[in-house]
N, C-alpha and C positions, 0 to 999 in steps of 0.2 A: 504494500500500500504506500502511496506517495502523498505526503501532506502538502496541501496547497493553501496557504494562508489559513483562514479560519475553517476551511473545508478539508475533507479527507477524501481522496479518490478511492472508491471501492470497486469491486469487480464489475458491478453492473451500473455504475453511475456515481454520483456524488451525494454526500449527506453532510449536513451541518454537524460539526464535531460535538457540539453541546447536545444536540438532539441524539446523536449516536450514543454518547455517554449515558444519557438519561434512559434511553431505550435498553441498553445493556443492563443497567441497574434494575429496571422494571422486569426484564427477563429473568434475572436472578431471583427476584421476589416471587414472580409467578411460578417459575419452575420449582422453587423451594416449597411453596404452598401446595402446588398441585402434586408434586412427587410425594410429599409427606402425607397428604390427604389420601392419595391412592394407596400408599402403604398401610395407613391406618384402616382404610376400608377393607383391604385384603385381610389384615389381621383380625378384623371383626367378623367378616362373613365366611372366610375360608374355614376356620375351625368349626363354625356352626354347621356349615354344609358337610364337612368331613365327619363330624360327630353324628349328624343326621343319617348319614350313609352307614354308620356303624364302624367307621375307621378313624384314622388320625393322620394329621399332616406329619410327614417325615422329612427331616433335613438331609442334605447330601451326605453328611458325615456318618449318619447311622442307617442310611438307606441300603436295603438288600438288593436294590436295582442299581447295577453298575453301568457306567458309560462303556461303550464298545469302541475298539480301534477301527482303523480303516479295513481290517480284514474280518470284522464282525466278532472279534474276540473280546470278552469282558475285561476291563481294566480294574485297577484298585480304586478308581474315582467313583464315588456314589452319585446318584441322580436324585435330586429333590422330588418328592411326590406330594401332590396336593391332598390326596386321600388314599391311604393304603389299608386294605383289609386283609390281614394276615391269614385269617381263618379260611378265606376263599381264594387266596392268592390273586386278588384283584387290585389294580392300580388305576385310580381315576385322575384324569386331567380335568380340572374344573375351570370353566370359562363363562364370562357373561356373554361374550359374542366373539365371532371370528368373521371379520369383514374382508372385503376384497382389497382394502388398503391395509393389510396386515403388515407387521413390522418387516424390516429388511430381510434380504435373502439369507443372511447369516443366522438371524434369529429364527426364521421360518425353518431352516435346516435343523435347528435345535428341536423345534416342534415335531418335525417329521421323524427324528431319531428316537423319540420317547417310546412309541410302540415297539420299535425294533429292540430296544434295550429291555423293555418289559418281557417280551417273549424269550429273550436270551436268559433272563433270570427266572423264568418259569411263572410269570405273572400274566394275567389277562388284562390288556390295556383298554380302558373305557374313556371315551371322550364325551364329557357331559357339558353341553352348551345351553345356557338358559334362554338366550335370544333365538327366536324362530327364523330370523332372516337368513336366506340362503346366500352363499357366495362361492366363487371359484376356489378361494383359499380353503374354505371349509370342506368343499367337495374333495379337494386333493388330500386334505388332512385325514378325513374320514376314510378314504380309500386305503390310506396307509395303515390305519388302525385295523380295518377289516383284513387286509393282506397279512397282518401279523397276529391274527386270531382274536382281535378285539371287535368293538362296535361303537356306534354313535348313539347318544341319547340327546335329543334336541327339543327345545320349546316345551310344550305341555307334557310330552313324553318324559322329559328330564325332570320336571316338577313332580309328576306322578310317581316316577321311580324313587325320588328322594322321600316323598311322603310315605310310600309303601315300606321303605327301608327304615324310616324313622320311628314308626310305632305311633300309638294314639296321641300321646302327650306332645311329643316333638313335632309331629305332623301338624298339629293345631298351631303351634308356635310358628312354623314355616308359613302356613297359610295366612295367618293373621299379621305377621310382622315382617318376615323376610321377603316373601313374594310380592306384596303390594309395593314395598319400597323400591325394589329393583324394576318392577313392571312400570311404575310411574315414570322412571327415567326413560325406559324404552319407548313408552307411548308418547312422550313429548316430542312433537315434530316441530323443528325450527326451520321455517321457510326463509326468514329474513333475520339476520343477526341484529340484535339491539345495539344501540350505542351504549357502551359501558365506560364509566369514569373510574379512574384509580387515583386515590389520594393517600399520601404518605404522611404520617404524623410522628416519625421517629421510632416509636416502639409499637406502632400499629399501622394497619392499612385498611382503608375503606373502599369496598367495591360496590358500585351503585349503578342503577339504571334510572329511568325517569320517575319511577314510582317507589322503589325500595332500595335499601342499602344493607350491606353486611359488613360487620367490623371483625377484623382478626387481630388479636393482640399478639405481639411477639417481642417480649422484653429482650433487650440486647441485640435486636435484629439490625440488619444493615446490609 
């Protein structure tokens, strides 16, 4: 990049350097908030869904499912599993949705390798997707699961499966609290993005549209 007076030459044009600096700072805030909220949402829902299915989330360190090398041989590196049911040798991959705009090729290769590694470890891979929307990525992924002895549960079939596995009490909890919250987000169709305002108060940030605002406190943030 070549600095030209108060402006900076970027790959696709010019941008005021003060605007660029502010935008980069906002990006840091937005990424930090979004990434943290996504993690916390996962921490909240994933254990509930895993418990409903009668299993548990297993980290890579303690996982019986190992990554395979280029020759298909298991290595010593474990594979994180969203829900592992040891009694039935079943390994679930839990997803809200799989869209055509799935993550990059490297990350998608990781997704495709999961059923391969499950079969190598003697587990049945199950892809459980809550959103019913079809996509090319999902079709490709589900074909890989089927190829390696697994199957796909999607939309209402996925919810019904979880409730059947959960039993009477937990199925009521899923139906009354988990399913409505996730379905509300899926049903919200945004045809035109609203104008959103971001305001920074040092230790907090305010996100607002024309009618409502949401305040996020973050002591020592910056």
